[in-house]
C-alpha positions in Angstrom: -7.2 18.6 47.5 -9.1 15.9 49.3 -7.9 12.4 49.3 -11.0 11.4 47.3 -10.5 14.0 44.6 -9.9 12.4 41.2 -6.4 12.4 39.7 -6.0 14.6 36.6 -4.7 13.3 33.2 -3.7 15.7 30.5 -4.8 14.5 27.0 -3.1 16.2 24.1 -4.8 16.1 20.7 -8.1 16.0 22.6 -10.2 17.1 19.7 -8.8 14.3 17.4 -10.6 11.0 16.7 -8.8 9.0 19.5 -8.2 11.9 21.8 -11.9 12.7 21.9 -12.8 9.1 22.8 -10.4 9.3 25.8 -11.6 12.7 26.8 -15.1 11.5 26.9 -14.6 8.1 28.5 -11.7 8.3 31.0 -13.8 10.2 33.6 -16.0 7.2 34.1 -12.9 5.4 35.5 -12.2 8.1 38.1 -9.8 10.4 36.1 -10.4 14.1 35.7 -9.4 15.0 32.1 -7.6 18.2 31.2 -7.8 18.4 27.4 -5.2 20.2 25.3 -6.5 21.5 22.0 -4.7 23.5 19.4 -7.6 26.0 19.0 -10.7 26.8 21.0 -13.3 24.0 20.7 -16.9 24.3 22.0 -16.9 20.6 22.8 -13.9 21.0 25.1 -15.0 23.9 27.4 -12.2 23.4 30.0 -9.4 22.8 27.5 -6.0 24.3 27.7 -5.6 25.9 24.2 -2.2 25.8 22.6 0.3 23.8 20.7 2.3 20.8 22.0 5.3 22.4 20.4 5.2 25.3 22.9 7.0 24.6 26.1 5.3 27.4 28.0 1.9 26.1 27.0 2.9 22.6 28.1 4.2 23.8 31.4 0.9 25.4 32.1 -1.0 22.4 30.9 1.0 19.9 33.1 0.7 21.7 36.4 -0.9 19.4 38.9 -1.5 16.5 36.6 -0.7 12.9 37.5 -0.3 11.5 34.0 -0.1 12.6 30.3 -1.6 10.8 27.4 0.1 12.3 24.3 -2.2 11.8 21.3 -1.4 15.1 19.6 0.5 15.1 16.3 0.3 14.8 12.5 -1.1 11.4 11.6 -1.5 11.8 7.9 1.0 9.8 5.8 2.7 11.9 3.0 2.7 15.1 4.9 5.7 17.5 4.6 8.8 16.5 6.7 8.8 19.9 8.4 5.5 19.1 10.0 6.6 15.8 11.3 9.8 17.3 12.6 8.1 20.2 14.4 4.9 18.6 15.7 5.6 14.9 16.1 9.3 15.0 17.1 9.8 18.4 18.7 6.3 18.2 20.1 7.1 14.9 21.8 10.2 16.4 23.3 8.2 19.4 24.6 5.6 17.1 26.2 8.3 15.0 27.9 10.3 18.0 29.0 7.2 19.6 30.5 6.5 16.4 32.3 10.0 16.4 33.7 9.9 20.0 34.8 6.4 19.7 36.3 7.1 16.5 38.1 4.5 14.4 36.1 5.6 10.8 36.8 3.8 9.0 33.9 3.5 9.6 30.2 1.7 7.6 27.5 2.9 8.1 23.9 0.7 7.3 20.9 3.2 5.7 18.6 2.2 3.6 15.5 2.7 0.3 13.8 4.3 2.4 11.1 7.4 2.8 13.3 8.1 -0.8 12.4 6.1 -1.0 9.2 8.8 -2.5 7.0 9.4 -5.4 9.5 8.3 -8.7 8.0 5.5 -10.4 10.1 6.3 -14.0 9.3 6.7 -16.6 12.0 5.7 -16.2 15.6 3.7 -13.2 16.8 5.8 -10.0 16.3 6.9 -8.8 19.8 5.9 -5.3 20.8 9.5 -4.2 21.4 10.7 -5.1 17.9 13.4 -2.6 16.7 12.3 0.3 14.6 11.9 -0.3 10.8 9.8 2.7 9.7 7.8 2.5 6.4 7.4 6.2 5.9 8.6 9.6 7.1 5.6 9.5 9.4 6.9 6.2 10.8 10.3 7.8 11.2 8.7 10.5 13.3 7.1 7.8 15.5 10.4 6.0 15.9 11.9 9.2 17.1 9.0 9.6 19.5 9.8 6.2 20.9 13.5 7.0 21.3 12.6 10.2 23.2 10.3 8.3 25.5 13.0 5.7 26.2 15.6 8.4 26.9 13.4 10.4 29.3 12.6 7.1 31.1 16.2 6.1 31.5 17.7 9.6 32.0 15.0 11.2 34.2 13.0 8.3 35.7 9.7 8.9 33.9 7.4 5.9 33.5 6.6 5.8 29.8 4.2 3.6 28.0 4.9 3.5 24.2 1.7 2.3 22.4 2.3 1.0 18.9 -1.3 1.5 17.8 -2.6 -0.6 14.9 -5.9 0.5 13.3 -8.2 2.2 15.8 -11.7 2.8 14.3 -15.2 2.1 15.3 -15.0 -1.1 13.2 -12.4 -2.7 10.8 -12.8 -1.7 7.2 -10.2 -3.8 5.4 -8.8 -7.4 5.5 -5.6 -6.3 7.2 -7.5 -4.7 10.0 -8.9 -8.1 11.0 -5.4 -8.5 12.6 -4.5 -4.9 13.5 -7.9 -3.5 14.8 -8.0 -1.7 18.1 -11.6 -1.0 19.2 -12.4 2.2 21.0 -13.3 0.3 24.3 -10.0 -1.6 24.1 -8.2 1.8 23.4 -9.6 3.0 26.7 -8.6 -0.2 28.5 -5.1 0.1 27.1 -4.7 3.7 28.2 -6.1 2.9 31.7 -3.6 0.0 32.0 -0.9 2.5 31.0 -1.8 5.2 33.6 -3.1 3.0 36.4 -0.9 -0.1 36.2 1.6 -1.1 38.9 4.7 -1.0 36.7 7.5 1.4 36.0 10.2 2.2 33.4 9.8 2.2 29.7 7.4 -0.3 28.1 6.3 -0.9 24.5 2.9 -2.4 23.9 0.9 -3.2 20.7 -2.3 -1.3 20.5 -4.6 -4.0 19.2 -7.7 -5.9 20.3 -7.9 -9.6 21.0 -8.2 -10.3 17.3 -8.4 -14.0 16.2 -6.1 -13.2 13.2 -3.7 -11.0 15.1 0.0 -11.4 14.2 1.3 -9.1 16.9 2.0 -10.2 20.5 -0.4 -9.4 23.4 2.1 -10.6 26.0 3.8 -7.2 26.6 0.4 -5.6 27.1 -0.7 -8.2 29.5 2.4 -7.5 31.6 1.1 -4.0 32.3 -2.4 -5.1 32.9 -3.9 -4.7 29.4 -6.5 -7.4 28.7 -8.4 -6.6 25.5 -11.9 -7.9 25.0 -12.9 -7.2 21.5 -12.3 -9.2 18.3 -12.3 -7.9 14.7 -13.4 -11.4 13.5 -17.0 -10.3 14.3 -16.7 -8.1 11.1 -14.9 -10.6 8.9 -17.8 -10.9 6.4 -18.0 -7.1 6.0 -14.4 -6.4 4.8 -12.3 -7.1 1.8 -8.9 -6.3 0.3 -5.4 -7.7 0.0 -3.1 -8.3 2.9 0.7 -7.7 3.1 3.6 -9.7 4.6 4.8 -6.5 6.3 3.7 -5.0 9.6 2.7 -1.7 8.2 0.9 -3.0 5.2 3.1 -1.4 2.5 5.7 -3.4 0.6 9.1 -1.6 0.3 9.7 -0.4 -3.3 13.0 -2.3 -3.4 11.1 -5.6 -2.8 8.2 -5.2 -5.2 
């Protein structure tokens, strides 16, 4: 491979909403994308087909890549626990173990604000490394993902970016998202800071844009080179709905 050849990044969940954005846009920044899709997809002609839960598939998918962006998983709240356990938790272990075995130095994990969803957001901006306080079994699976990332960083020396993603859509659709929105362009900026940045170890970062009403800290993201540019306030006149004093939006049943 010539010195000018692009580095390759493996994107799991490449046919999903956020994975497809990254698969389409990362090449413009000099990365060759190797998509991983659970089933054949005409839109992903060069994809590795298989499940993140299968170590042999992941070993094949990680050969020769410089970074992994792990977007694959079950993101639907209220799904059966067995799915979260297999896909979100065991699947994350498989991705990290394949990275270790294949010598991939850097992994990005798509966690969620629901890993800390029952944390109250009063006071100063909530730091990105706030301890887990999941608001659902989905949030529990993301907290486990984060723990696995920290372990593989400390135990095996992987550089791991743990992204606690807020609400990533083309535009905000509810009042809460005026604080939690992550635009697609800022999603790409965040991932590029995670795979290109001059930093090592395990870092947790909020996945949000530079929203005027944000109540999560941008400081940790700035430390790895993430400088978001978009602001949900542009859409403030188009959204409605009640807000919540908790990070994830839901109020614990014991406190209603």
